[in-house]
N, C-alpha and C positions, 0 to 999 in steps of 0.2 A: 504494498499499500505506498502511495508516494505522499509525502508530508505537504502542506500547505504552509509556507511561510510568510508572514504580513512583515513587512519593510516600511518601517517608519521613523521620521525624522520627527524631532521635537525638544523646543525648547527647555530651557529650566522652568519657565512660566507652566509647561506643558501647552504650551503654542503647535498646531501641525496645521496644515492644510500649505498656504502661501511659505515660499520657499527660502523667498527672499534672503533671510538673517541665515538663511543655512550656509550660501554661496561662497562665505569668504574659509569655510570649513574643509572644503571638495578639495582635497591636499593628496598627493600620493598616498600617505598611506590610506584614505579612504576608499580611492579608487583601487590599491590593491585589496580590501577587504571587500569592496563591490564586486569586481571581478572573482576574484575566489569563490563569494557567494552563488554569484550565478551560474559559476561553471557546476554547483553539483544541482542546476536546476536544466531542464527542458520547456517549461511551460511559462509563461507569467501570465496572471489573471490582472485586468486593467477596468476602472471605470474608466467611463465616457473622458471624464476632463482629465483624467494622466493618462489613456493614450493620445489625445488631443494635444496635449503637450509634450510628450514625450515622444512621438512620430514625428511633431513640426521642427525636432530638435535632432535627433539623433541619426537620422542619415544624413543629413549635411557635416556632419561633423568625422564622418570615417574617410574621408578622402586627407591625407594628410596627420591623422593620429598615428601616435607611436608608443610604441612601448607600453608599461600597464593599459592607461588610459585605451588605447587604442586597443589592446584586446578586449577591453569592457566596452567602447562604442560596437567591435564589430558583433559582441555574442549577444547585447539588445540589438543589433540589429539583424541578427541571424535569426535568434530563437524564435520559438512559434507563442503568440499572445492570443489571447482571448479576449472579448472586451463585454463586457455587461452597457449596452445600450438600447435605448429603447428609438432614439433618431438618426443614428447613422445606417446608412443602410448598404453602404461602398467603405470596404478599411482597405487600406496601404500596408504597408511595413510587415511584412507576412503575420497579418491578425486577421481571423475570425470573428465575427459577432454570436456573442452569446443568444442561441434561439432556443424561446420554453423557459421554463420555472430556471431560475439561477440558483439557486437554491439543489434543483436535483441534480441539475449539470456541475457542480461544485462536488456534488458528493460521488456522482460519476467518474469527474474526471480523477479523482482522489485514488479510488478503487481501479484503474486503470493500473498496468505495467508502466514502468518511467520512473525518471527522476523527480528530484522535488521540482514546486508550484511554488513560482514567488508573486508575490504580490504585492504591488508599491500602490501609494497611495491611501489617503487618507477621507471617506466618504460615506455617504450612506451603501455603501455596501459591507463596510464592517460589523453593521447593526443586526444585515442578516445574518454574515459570518461568525458574530459573537452568538446571537439567539440561537443557533444550532448546533453550536462548539463545533466547529470547525476548519478553525486553523491551531496549528501544532506547535508551532514556534513564532514567538514573539522578536525582532531584532531592533530594536529601539535605540535609534540612533542620536542621543542627546548631544546637543550644542550648548555649548557655555554662555549664552546668552539668553536674556531675558525680553520679549516683544512685545507685551502688553496690551498693543494694538490689536492684531489677531484675534476674531470671533472665535474662530471655531479649536477648541481643546478636546486632547486625546480622552477619550470615552465617554463625551460630551454626549448627553441624550440618550446612551446608554444604560437599562437596570439590569444589573447580575450582573457587571464587569466579573471577568473573571480571576477567582485566587489565582499566584501566577511562581511559580517557583520558577527559581534565578538557576541557568544554565550554565554562565559564565560570563567575561566582559573583556572587552578588548580595550586598552588606552591608547588613544593618539598624541602626537607629540601636541596635536592642537587643543587637545582639552578635550575633544570631543573624544564620547565614552559611549560604547556598543554594548547597550545590556540585552544580554540574549534570557527569554524567557520561556517557561511551559506551562501549557496550566495547567493547573493540579489535578 
């Protein structure tokens, strides 16, 4: 059975969503961590907004991208992507829309043979994933900044957020800490 891994950038104040505040912390150590993690997966699970943002950026990055960052960009561009959308009918970037019930799709995807599935982005899908206990592991990429003005917070509007066990942590020289958790 495949693991579904949720990867979320979060500030000290618990803010998620728009990531302009996280960009200064996306250094070589972060790229190495992200590259190594995506190498454990053979699919991405994305919401519409995350898909639109990533698909607008990553294909243009590949020409000229070198080293660890180039490896990460190439993997992001080549890996299979499943997108939860009600409005987009034509997708590019090695992507396909999720047809039918989202929860049923994820349950089926996790039961298939294959490597991990990574979910990037934080939004409405998280509530469904949490309600149905579909996330196997969380990677919270904690940046040493308090944003304050962002309106979306980690586990916002989610009743019964899961109790979590710490699996490990990784510290970057920038002060970023990646906290890896699994539901109890």
